[in-house]
C-alpha positions in Angstrom: 0.1 0.0 0.0 1.3 3.4 -0.9 2.0 5.9 1.9 -0.3 9.0 1.6 1.6 12.2 0.5 0.3 15.8 1.1 0.8 19.2 -0.6 2.2 17.9 -3.7 2.5 21.1 -6.1 1.3 20.4 -9.7 -0.2 22.1 -12.8 -3.7 21.1 -13.4 -5.5 20.3 -16.8 -9.2 20.0 -16.6 -10.7 17.5 -18.8 -13.9 17.4 -20.8 -15.8 14.1 -21.6 -13.0 12.1 -20.0 -12.1 10.4 -16.7 -8.8 9.1 -16.4 -7.4 6.2 -14.2 -4.3 5.1 -12.8 -2.3 2.6 -14.7 -4.0 3.5 -17.9 -2.0 5.1 -20.9 -4.5 7.3 -22.7 -4.2 10.3 -25.4 -5.7 13.4 -24.7 -6.1 16.7 -26.9 -4.9 19.8 -25.0 -6.2 23.1 -26.9 -7.2 25.6 -24.4 -4.6 28.3 -23.7 -4.6 27.8 -19.9 -4.2 24.0 -20.2 -1.4 24.4 -23.0 0.5 26.7 -20.5 -0.1 23.9 -17.6 1.4 21.3 -20.0 4.5 23.4 -20.9 5.1 24.3 -17.2 4.7 20.6 -16.3 7.4 19.5 -18.8 9.7 22.5 -17.7 9.5 22.8 -14.2 7.6 19.6 -12.7 9.4 16.7 -14.3 6.6 16.2 -16.8 4.0 15.5 -13.8 0.6 16.8 -13.9 -3.0 16.6 -12.0 -5.9 15.5 -14.1 -9.4 16.0 -13.1 -12.7 16.1 -15.1 -14.8 19.2 -15.0 -18.3 19.0 -13.7 -19.8 21.0 -16.5 -18.7 19.6 -19.8 -20.1 22.4 -21.8 -18.0 25.3 -20.1 -15.1 26.5 -22.2 -13.1 28.0 -19.2 -14.1 26.3 -16.0 -13.5 28.1 -12.7 -11.9 26.2 -9.7 -15.2 25.3 -8.2 -16.2 23.5 -11.5 -13.3 21.1 -11.3 -13.9 17.6 -9.6 -12.1 17.1 -6.3 -10.8 13.7 -7.1 -8.5 13.1 -10.1 -5.1 11.6 -10.8 -1.6 12.4 -10.8 -0.3 11.6 -14.3 3.1 11.7 -16.1 3.4 13.2 -19.7 4.8 10.5 -21.8 4.8 12.2 -25.0 3.4 15.4 -26.6 3.2 16.7 -30.3 2.0 20.0 -31.4 -0.8 20.0 -34.0 -1.1 22.3 -37.1 -4.0 24.3 -35.3 -1.7 25.0 -32.2 -3.2 22.4 -29.9 -1.1 19.4 -28.6 -1.9 15.6 -28.8 -0.5 14.2 -25.3 -0.1 10.7 -24.2 -0.4 10.3 -20.4 0.3 7.6 -18.0 -1.9 7.6 -14.8 0.0 6.8 -11.8 -2.3 7.4 -8.5 -5.4 8.9 -7.1 -5.3 12.3 -5.5 -7.5 14.9 -4.1 -7.4 18.5 -4.9 -6.7 20.5 -1.7 -6.5 24.1 -2.9 -5.7 26.4 -5.8 -2.3 28.2 -5.9 -2.5 29.9 -9.2 -5.5 30.7 -11.6 -4.5 33.1 -14.0 -2.2 31.9 -17.0 -2.8 28.3 -15.9 -4.1 26.2 -12.8 -1.4 25.4 -10.3 -2.9 23.3 -7.5 -1.8 21.4 -4.2 -2.9 17.9 -4.2 -2.7 15.0 -1.6 -2.6 11.4 -2.6 -5.2 8.8 -1.4 -4.7 5.6 0.2 -6.9 2.6 -1.2 -8.7 0.5 1.4 -7.9 -3.1 0.9 -9.9 -5.7 3.0 -7.9 -8.7 4.1 -10.5 -11.2 4.2 -11.6 -10.9 0.7 -10.7 -13.5 -2.0 -9.2 -10.9 -4.5 -7.5 -13.7 -6.7 -10.9 -15.3 -7.4 -12.6 -11.9 -8.2 -9.6 -10.9 -10.6 -10.0 -14.3 -12.5 -13.8 -13.4 -12.8 -13.1 -10.0 -14.0 -10.7 -10.8 -16.6 -12.8 -13.7 -17.8 -15.8 -11.4 -18.4 -13.8 -8.8 -19.9 -12.3 -11.2 -22.3 -16.0 -12.2 -23.2 -16.9 -8.5 -23.4 -14.2 -7.6 -26.0 -14.9 -10.7 -28.1 -18.5 -9.6 -28.3 -17.4 -6.2 -29.4 -15.1 -7.9 -32.0 -12.1 -5.7 -31.3 -8.4 -7.0 -30.6 -7.5 -6.2 -27.2 -5.1 -9.0 -26.5 -2.3 -6.5 -25.4 -4.7 -5.4 -22.5 -5.3 -9.1 -21.4 -1.8 -9.8 -21.0 -1.4 -6.5 -19.1 -4.4 -7.4 -16.7 -3.0 -11.1 -16.0 0.2 -9.4 -14.8 -1.4 -7.0 -12.6 -3.1 -6.8 -9.1 -6.9 -6.5 -8.8 -6.5 -2.7 -8.3 -4.8 -2.2 -11.5 -6.9 -4.7 -13.2 -10.2 -2.6 -12.2 -8.8 0.8 -13.3 -7.6 -0.5 -16.6 -10.9 -1.9 -17.5 -12.6 1.0 -16.1 -10.7 3.2 -18.6 -11.6 1.1 -21.6 -15.3 0.4 -21.2 -17.6 3.0 -22.4 -20.0 4.0 -19.7 -21.6 7.3 -18.4 -19.2 10.0 -17.3 -20.6 10.2 -13.9 -20.3 6.4 -13.5 -16.9 6.5 -14.3 -16.0 9.2 -11.8 -17.7 7.3 -9.0 -15.2 4.2 -9.9 -12.5 6.7 -9.6 -13.6 8.1 -6.4 -14.2 4.7 -4.8 -11.1 3.8 -2.6 -12.3 0.5 -1.5 -10.7 -1.9 -3.9 -13.1 -4.9 -3.4 -16.3 -2.6 -3.7 -14.7 -0.9 -6.9 -14.1 -4.4 -8.3 -17.3 -5.6 -7.7 -18.9 -2.4 -9.3 -16.9 -2.9 -12.4 -17.9 -6.5 -12.6 -21.5 -5.8 -12.2 -21.3 -2.9 -14.9 -19.7 -5.5 -17.3 -22.4 -7.9 -16.7 -24.9 -5.4 -17.7 -23.0 -4.5 -20.8 -22.9 -8.0 -21.7 -26.7 -8.2 -21.6 -27.1 -5.3 -23.9 -24.6 -6.9 -26.3 -26.1 -10.2 -26.2 -29.5 -8.5 -27.0 -27.9 -6.8 -29.9 -28.1 -3.4 -28.4 -24.4 -2.8 -28.7 -23.1 0.7 -27.4 -20.4 2.1 -29.4 -17.0 1.5 -27.8 -14.9 4.2 -28.7 -11.6 5.4 -27.8 -11.4 8.1 -25.0 -11.7 11.6 -26.4 -9.5 14.5 -25.1 -10.4 17.5 -22.9 -11.5 19.4 -25.8 -14.1 16.6 -27.1 -12.2 16.7 -30.4 -12.6 14.0 -33.2 -11.4 10.5 -32.6 -7.6 10.3 -32.8 -8.1 7.8 -35.7 -9.9 10.1 -37.7 -7.6 12.9 -37.0 -4.8 10.9 -38.3 -6.9 9.9 -41.5 -7.8 13.4 -42.1 -4.1 14.7 -41.9 -3.0 11.8 -44.2 -5.6 12.6 -46.9 -4.6 16.2 -46.5 -1.0 15.8 -46.6 1.0 16.2 -49.9 2.6 12.7 -50.0 4.0 10.9 -52.8 1.9 7.8 -53.8 4.4 5.4 -52.1 4.6 7.3 -48.9 0.7 7.5 -48.8 0.3 3.9 -49.2 2.6 3.3 -46.2 0.7 5.7 -44.0 -2.5 4.0 -44.7 -1.0 0.6 -44.1 0.3 2.0 -40.7 -3.1 3.6 -40.0 -4.9 -0.1 -40.6 -2.5 -1.2 -38.0 -2.9 1.5 -35.5 -6.8 0.9 -35.6 -6.4 -2.8 -34.6 -4.3 -1.9 -31.6 -5.4 -0.9 -28.0 -4.7 2.9 -27.6 -2.4 2.5 -24.6 -0.3 -0.4 -25.8 3.4 0.0 -26.5 2.8 -1.1 -30.2 0.2 1.8 -30.6 2.8 4.3 -29.3 5.5 3.0 -32.0 2.7 3.4 -34.6 1.8 6.8 -33.8 5.4 8.0 -33.5 5.9 6.7 -37.0 2.8 8.4 -38.3 4.0 11.6 -36.9 7.3 11.5 -38.6 5.6 10.7 -41.7 3.5 13.8 -41.6 6.2 16.1 -40.2 8.7 15.4 -43.1 8.4 18.0 -46.1 8.1 15.5 -49.0 7.2 17.9 -51.4 7.1 21.4 -49.9 9.5 23.7 -51.5 10.5 27.1 -50.5 10.9 29.6 -53.3 14.5 30.5 -53.8 15.9 33.9 -54.6 17.8 33.9 -57.7 19.3 37.4 -57.6 23.0 36.9 -57.6 23.3 40.6 -56.8 21.4 40.2 -53.6 23.5 37.2 -52.5 26.8 39.2 -53.1 25.3 42.0 -51.0 24.4 39.4 -48.1 27.7 38.0 -48.2 29.4 41.6 -48.0 27.1 42.5 -45.1 27.9 39.6 -43.0 31.4 39.0 -43.5 34.4 41.1 -44.1 37.3 39.9 -46.4 37.4 36.3 -47.4 37.3 37.5 -51.2 38.5 34.3 -52.7 35.7 32.2 -50.7 33.0 34.6 -51.6 34.0 34.7 -55.2 34.0 30.8 -55.5 30.5 30.8 -53.7 29.0 33.4 -56.3 30.4 31.3 -59.1 28.7 28.4 -57.7 25.4 30.2 -57.3 25.3 31.6 -60.7 26.0 27.9 -62.3 23.0 26.6 -60.0 20.7 29.4 -61.5 21.7 28.9 -65.1 21.3 25.0 -65.1 17.8 23.9 -64.3 19.1 20.6 -62.8 22.3 21.4 -61.2 24.7 18.4 -60.6 24.5 19.2 -56.8 28.1 19.7 -55.7 28.7 19.9 -52.1 30.7 22.6 -50.6 33.2 22.1 -48.1 34.8 25.1 -46.1 38.0 24.3 -44.7 39.9 26.7 -42.2 40.8 27.3 -38.6 38.3 27.7 -35.8 36.6 31.2 -35.7 37.1 32.3 -39.1 33.4 32.1 -40.1 32.7 28.9 -41.9 29.4 28.2 -40.0 28.2 31.9 -40.2 29.1 32.0 -43.9 26.8 28.9 -44.4 23.9 30.9 -42.6 24.6 33.8 -45.1 24.2 31.5 -48.0 20.9 30.6 -46.7 19.9 34.1 -46.4 21.0 35.1 -49.6 19.0 32.4 -51.3 16.1 32.8 -49.0 16.3 29.1 -48.0 15.6 27.5 -44.6 18.9 26.8 -42.6 19.7 23.6 -40.6 22.6 22.9 -38.8 23.8 19.4 -37.6 27.0 19.0 -35.4 28.9 15.7 -36.5 31.7 16.1 -33.9 32.3 12.9 -32.0 29.6 11.1 -33.8 30.5 7.3 -33.9 27.2 5.6 -34.5 26.0 5.0 -38.2 22.5 5.2 -37.0 23.0 9.0 -36.1 22.9 9.5 -39.9 20.7 6.7 -41.4 18.5 6.3 -38.2 17.7 3.2 -36.1 15.5 0.4 -37.4 11.9 0.4 -35.9 12.7 -3.1 -34.5 14.7 -1.5 -31.7 13.4 0.1 -28.4 13.4 3.9 -28.7 14.4 4.0 -32.2 14.1 7.3 -34.2 15.3 8.6 -37.4 18.7 9.9 -38.0 19.9 13.4 -38.2 19.2 14.1 -41.9 15.7 13.4 -41.5 15.7 15.3 -38.3 16.9 18.3 -40.0 14.4 18.2 -42.9 11.6 18.2 -40.2 13.2 21.0 -38.6 13.6 23.0 -41.9 10.0 22.2 -42.9 11.1 22.5 -46.4 12.8 19.7 -48.7 15.3 22.4 -50.3 17.1 23.9 -47.0 20.6 24.7 -46.7 22.0 21.8 -44.6 25.1 22.5 -42.8 27.1 19.3 -41.7 29.5 21.0 -39.2 32.8 19.3 -38.2 32.8 16.8 -40.7 36.6 16.0 -39.9 35.7 15.2 -36.4 33.6 11.9 -37.4 35.0 8.7 -35.9 34.0 5.0 -36.2 33.7 2.0 -33.9 31.9 -1.2 -33.5 28.4 0.5 -34.3 29.5 1.4 -37.8 31.2 4.3 -39.7 29.3 7.5 -40.1 31.5 8.8 -42.7 30.5 6.0 -45.0 26.9 6.6 -44.3 27.4 10.1 -45.5 28.8 9.0 -48.7 25.0 8.3 -50.0 23.9 11.6 -48.6 26.5 13.8 -50.4 26.5 11.9 -53.6 24.3 13.8 -56.2 23.7 10.5 -58.0 22.3 8.6 -55.1 20.8 10.9 -52.4 17.6 11.2 -54.5 16.9 7.8 -53.1 18.3 8.2 -49.7 16.7 5.5 -47.3 16.5 6.2 -43.5 16.3 3.0 -41.6 13.5 4.2 -39.3 11.1 5.3 -42.0 12.2 2.6 -44.6 11.3 4.9 -47.3 13.0 6.7 -50.1 13.7 10.4 -49.3 14.8 12.9 -52.1 17.6 14.9 -51.0 18.7 16.2 -54.4 17.3 19.5 -53.8 19.0 20.1 -50.5 21.9 22.5 -50.5 24.6 20.5 -48.4 27.5 22.4 -46.9 30.2 20.8 -44.8 32.8 22.4 -42.7 36.2 21.0 -41.3 39.4 22.4 -39.7 41.4 20.2 -41.9 40.7 17.5 -44.6 43.4 15.1 -43.6 41.1 13.0 -41.4 38.3 13.0 -43.9 38.2 9.9 -45.9 39.0 10.1 -49.6 36.0 8.6 -51.0 34.0 11.5 -48.8 36.5 14.2 -49.9 36.1 13.5 -53.5 32.4 14.4 -53.4 32.9 17.9 -52.0 34.0 21.0 -53.5 36.7 22.2 -51.2 36.8 26.0 -50.4 39.7 27.2 -48.1 38.9 29.9 -45.6 42.3 31.0 -44.3 43.0 32.8 -41.1 42.6 36.6 -40.7 45.5 39.2 -41.0 45.8 41.9 -38.2 44.3 44.6 -40.6 41.5 42.2 -41.3 40.8 41.6 -37.6 40.9 45.4 -37.2 38.2 45.9 -39.6 36.0 42.9 -38.4 36.1 44.3 -34.7 35.4 47.9 -35.9 32.5 47.1 -38.4 30.9 43.9 -36.5 32.2 42.6 -33.1 32.3 46.0 -31.3 28.6 47.0 -32.5 27.5 43.3 -31.7 28.7 43.3 -28.3 27.9 46.8 -27.5 24.1 46.1 -28.2 24.4 42.8 -26.5 25.4 44.6 -23.4 23.1 47.4 -23.4 25.4 50.0 -24.8 25.8 52.1 -28.0 28.6 53.3 -29.9 28.6 56.8 -28.6 29.0 55.4 -24.9 32.6 54.8 -25.5 35.5 55.7 -27.7 38.0 52.8 -28.6 40.7 53.8 -31.0 42.2 51.6 -33.8 45.4 51.5 -32.0 43.5 50.1 -28.7 41.7 47.4 -31.0 45.2 46.4 -32.4 46.4 46.2 -28.8 43.5 43.8 -28.0 44.4 42.0 -31.3 48.2 41.6 -30.7 48.6 41.5 -26.8 45.5 39.5 -25.9 44.8 37.2 -28.6 46.8 34.8 -30.8 44.6 33.0 -33.2 43.7 32.6 -36.8 40.0 33.5 -36.3 38.3 36.2 -34.3 36.4 34.0 -31.7 38.8 34.9 -28.8 38.9 38.5 -30.1 35.0 38.6 -29.7 35.4 37.2 -26.4 38.0 40.0 -25.3 35.7 42.6 -26.6 32.7 41.3 -24.8 34.7 41.6 -21.5 35.4 45.3 -22.2 31.8 45.9 -23.0 30.6 44.5 -19.9 33.3 46.5 -18.0 32.0 49.7 -19.6 28.5 48.8 -18.7 29.4 48.3 -15.2 31.4 51.7 -15.2 28.4 53.4 -16.1 25.9 51.8 -13.4 28.5 52.4 -10.6 28.9 56.1 -11.7 25.3 56.4 -11.9 25.4 57.5 -15.4 23.0 56.6 -18.1 23.8 54.8 -21.2 22.4 55.5 -24.7 21.7 58.9 -26.4 21.5 61.2 -23.4 22.2 65.0 -24.0 25.4 66.0 -22.6 26.7 62.7 -21.8 30.2 62.1 -21.9 31.7 59.1 -23.5 34.0 56.8 -21.7 37.6 57.2 -23.4 39.3 54.0 -23.3 43.2 54.0 -22.7 45.9 51.4 -22.5 45.9 51.5 -18.6 42.3 51.3 -18.4 42.4 48.4 -21.1 44.9 46.5 -18.8 42.5 47.2 -15.7 39.6 45.6 -17.7 41.4 42.5 -19.4 44.5 42.1 -17.0 48.2 41.9 -17.8 48.8 41.3 -21.4 49.1 37.6 -22.4 51.4 38.0 -25.3 54.1 40.5 -26.2 55.8 41.6 -29.6 59.2 40.7 -28.5 61.5 38.7 -30.7 61.0 34.9 -30.7 64.9 34.4 -30.2 67.1 37.1 -28.7 70.3 36.4 -30.6 71.6 34.2 -33.3 72.4 30.7 -31.9 74.3 27.6 -33.0 71.8 24.8 -33.8 68.8 26.7 -33.2 66.2 27.4 -36.2 62.7 28.8 -36.4 60.3 26.9 -38.7 56.7 27.6 -39.7 53.9 25.2 -39.1 50.4 24.9 -40.2 47.8 23.3 -38.0 44.2 22.8 -37.8 43.9 26.0 -35.6 45.9 28.1 -38.2 49.6 29.0 -38.7 52.4 29.1 -35.9 55.9 29.0 -35.5 58.1 25.9 -34.5 61.4 26.4 -32.8 64.1 23.5 -33.5 67.1 22.8 -31.2 69.9 20.5 -31.8 73.0 19.4 -29.6 75.8 16.8 -29.7 76.0 14.4 -27.0 78.1 11.4 -26.5 76.8 8.2 -28.2 77.0 6.0 -31.3 76.1 8.3 -34.3 72.3 8.1 -33.9 69.8 10.8 -34.2 67.7 11.2 -30.9 64.2 12.9 -31.5 62.1 14.3 -28.6 59.0 16.6 -28.6 56.2 14.4 -29.7 57.0 14.0 -33.4 54.9 12.0 -35.8 56.0 9.5 -38.2 56.2 11.9 -41.1 58.3 14.3 -39.0 60.4 11.7 -37.9 61.2 10.8 -41.4 61.9 14.4 -42.4 64.4 14.4 -39.5 66.3 11.5 -40.8 66.3 12.8 -44.2 67.7 15.9 -42.9 70.2 14.1 -40.8 71.4 12.0 -43.9 71.5 15.1 -46.2 73.6 17.1 -43.6 76.3 14.2 -43.3 76.3 13.8 -47.4 76.7 17.7 -47.8 79.6 17.8 -45.2 81.3 14.8 -47.1 81.0 16.7 -50.2 82.7 19.8 -48.7 85.6 17.6 -47.5 84.7 17.5 -43.8 85.7 14.3 -42.0 82.6 12.9 -40.4 84.1 9.8 -39.0 84.3 11.2 -35.5 80.4 11.6 -35.8 80.0 7.9 -35.0 81.1 8.8 -31.4 78.4 11.3 -30.8 74.5 11.5 -31.2 72.6 14.3 -32.3 69.8 15.3 -30.2 66.9 17.2 -32.0 64.2 18.7 -29.8 61.0 20.7 -30.6 59.8 22.4 -27.4 56.3 22.0 -26.2 56.8 18.3 -25.9 53.0 17.8 -25.1 51.9 19.1 -28.4 51.9 16.6 -31.1 54.0 17.7 -34.3 53.4 16.1 -37.8 54.3 16.8 -41.3 57.1 17.1 -43.8 57.3 21.0 -44.1 59.8 21.3 -41.2 62.6 19.4 -43.3 64.5 22.5 -44.2 64.2 23.9 -40.7 65.6 20.6 -39.4 68.5 20.5 -41.9 69.4 24.0 -40.9 69.6 23.2 -37.3 71.9 20.5 -38.0 74.3 22.0 -40.5 74.6 24.9 -38.0 75.5 22.6 -35.2 78.0 20.7 -37.3 79.5 23.6 -38.7 79.5 25.9 -35.7 77.7 28.6 -37.7 74.9 30.3 -35.9 71.5 30.6 -37.6 70.0 34.2 -38.1 67.3 34.6 -35.5 65.2 36.9 -37.7 64.5 34.3 -40.2 61.6 31.7 -40.5 61.7 28.9 -43.0 59.4 26.3 -44.4 59.8 23.5 -46.9 60.1 19.8 -47.5 63.9 18.6 -48.1 65.2 15.9 -50.4 68.5 13.7 -50.0 69.7 15.8 -53.0 69.1 19.2 -51.2 66.1 20.2 -53.1 63.2 22.2 -51.6 59.7 20.9 -52.4 56.6 22.9 -52.0 54.3 22.7 -48.8 50.8 23.6 -48.0 49.3 26.5 -45.7 51.7 29.3 -47.0 49.3 31.8 -46.1 48.7 30.9 -42.5 52.3 30.3 -42.0 53.3 33.8 -43.3 50.5 35.5 -41.2 51.9 33.4 -38.2 55.5 34.8 -39.1 54.0 38.4 -39.0 52.0 37.8 -35.9 55.4 36.8 -34.0 57.3 39.9 -35.5 59.3 37.9 -37.9 59.8 39.8 -41.0 62.1 37.5 -43.1 60.6 34.2 -44.4 62.1 31.7 -46.8 59.6 29.6 -48.8 59.9 27.1 -51.7 60.0 28.4 -55.2 57.0 26.3 -56.4 55.0 28.2 -53.7 55.3 31.4 -55.4 51.8 31.0 -56.9 50.4 30.8 -53.4 52.4 33.8 -52.1 51.3 35.9 -55.0 47.4 34.9 -54.9 46.8 34.4 -51.2 48.9 37.0 -49.2 47.1 40.3 -48.7 49.0 43.4 -50.0 49.6 44.9 -46.6 51.4 41.7 -45.3 53.5 41.6 -48.5 54.7 45.0 -47.9 55.5 44.4 -44.3 57.4 41.1 -45.0 60.4 40.2 -46.8 59.7 36.6 -48.3 62.4 35.2 -50.3 61.8 32.0 -52.7 64.5 29.4 -52.5 65.0 26.2 -54.7 67.9 24.4 -52.9 69.5 24.0 -49.4 72.7 25.7 -50.8 70.8 28.7 -51.7 68.9 28.7 -48.4 72.1 28.1 -46.3 73.7 31.1 -47.6 70.8 33.3 -46.7 70.0 31.9 -43.4 73.5 31.4 -41.7 75.7 34.0 -40.2 78.5 33.4 -42.7 79.5 31.1 -45.6 80.5 27.4 -44.7 84.1 26.9 -45.2 86.0 23.5 -45.6 87.3 22.5 -42.2 88.6 19.3 -40.5 85.7 18.1 -38.4 88.0 16.5 -35.6 89.6 19.8 -34.5 87.0 22.4 -35.4 83.5 21.1 -35.2 83.2 18.3 -32.1 85.4 20.0 -29.7 83.5 23.2 -29.1 80.3 21.3 -28.0 82.0 18.9 -25.5 81.2 21.5 -22.8 77.5 21.5 -23.5 76.9 17.6 -23.7 74.0 16.3 -22.2 75.3 13.9 -19.4 
């Protein structure tokens, strides 16, 4: 027996033409404003628990507190779905009887205090025999009614007498007052006897041929039968013929099921998804390419190459009636505007926009959906996105496609192959729906920080558009034109409230951030705006357009007060020229960066020691650089025999950060050559390029990001491979070109002449090279 609990605070939904019982799972229709509010508050603040009670006058549209029955039930909201007319179809699971004690809130929705009711169980009664009789007569009753309720019978046999009477009471069609009397009867034996006698009377009527209609419960609004509602929607829906057939088949199955069985819940969910998907609904597209160009310019500064590629792509889509359906893939560091650029494309085209994040997705079912045979199955992210868009031609952003992974549950990247293949996605099949869905009119855009982790087959289906990091000048303009205005409005300020000069903005860019994008820059500007807002409040001043108001003039000391001690300085990376120390340039998923390489001689067996979390490719580059250095020194008549007694230790600082790629080859070779010749490397030069054993310098990627990184660190001299000249001329902004001295090199001989302090002269390695380093050996 359950203990009685008092003062349980719950929202109330008054019901019309329906009495609910504990243990029963029943659909109701919620349409009145006060009841919809109660439903929402229940889900948000009361863990989906709610109090249900029938109103005394079934005609009243807005019942007053005295018009609601005192005895009702506490129920849990299992599922709710909004209808086209704004009402909600809700599945509730009755839990226990309760008495309405008092009303706490009566305006937007009813909030009440209730107390649970204890059932009275007489110990000397033979409940087992009564339960058997009840189930037997109920089985005969439903057989005469010619309805299939076998799921209920199985449920009855597994329950106690109290639950048996409540479940039967919820199903049989009897007058409302009689049902309410069964709900209010707390004596279990008396209630069971009453239900038994009611069934006997109903049986007499059935045998006499006066069968009353056994209908499913109606909702609080007295709406049409739920099955009829589904039938009406299916007839009204703009389905393809094969989808309509499937919906009608599912409808036929649902009609044969009891309304509160698990199978009926699955069928309802399936029908809801069929009705929610925009099978043929298309949003009219804007074909004005000038408008598209204007939107891109309004939303994003710079990115000229990316914008140009996008406009070319849109122009082709407008000229070709059936475009081939290329998939765009924006590749670039975090914070450069890949996702926001996708939103701008949707706005320019007047299409709906949907974003799905694929970061960390491991299960193939997240893309294709779960089969309906599984408990709790649901469609995949593609179908969910279409439902959210409400049109079959949205701009669909698949974010972070490079973060996909796979395990025993399948490979989501392989599932994406069908989605992103224009020749196949017109017949995409979601496992849950088990129906073909036409995705050919969806404008798919993917984003990635780097394409290296993306499988080749998937990469081949995408049009790669690289979005590089921003220069200092671009960040300044983005801050002035977008970020400051946005954060000022967000924090209750206008631009006239403060004065922030270009010099101070550049100070934030250079001394408080070090990134390729502008995400952290926006974060720092937001901090400044909050400090300004606080200043006005503490000084008792008003913000906004106030006559005679003085703007707050920001200065460097005030900036440091707001943002703290600068995190970065513009000092040189290396204070002086050093032997065996060179500066390389790296390109990572987060943008460009510098790479310091150190080398030293230690006693050993002529081996190469590598530390600093180097990847396999970089280890191979180190071996190539080591072999090249020994070959080059031999060609210059250096005696390298004594090198067999020493190891060369190459170290790349920040050992916790993994380092990979071939582009550090020349930097490694310069460090080793400097070490073995005793000639310091110039500390104001940064290098990049892959090396061969013959000393040739091969092209590498990420030239723009690398040169911007050198500029960010104050290094003005950069050496890059000759074959990267095209990248330098096309990708580097003019202000960076003017500020940097970028030299093109084709061979290590040419590079060494530039980067070493003095030319290499022919020496004897025994007396001139090894000895100077003995004092610095690692013991």
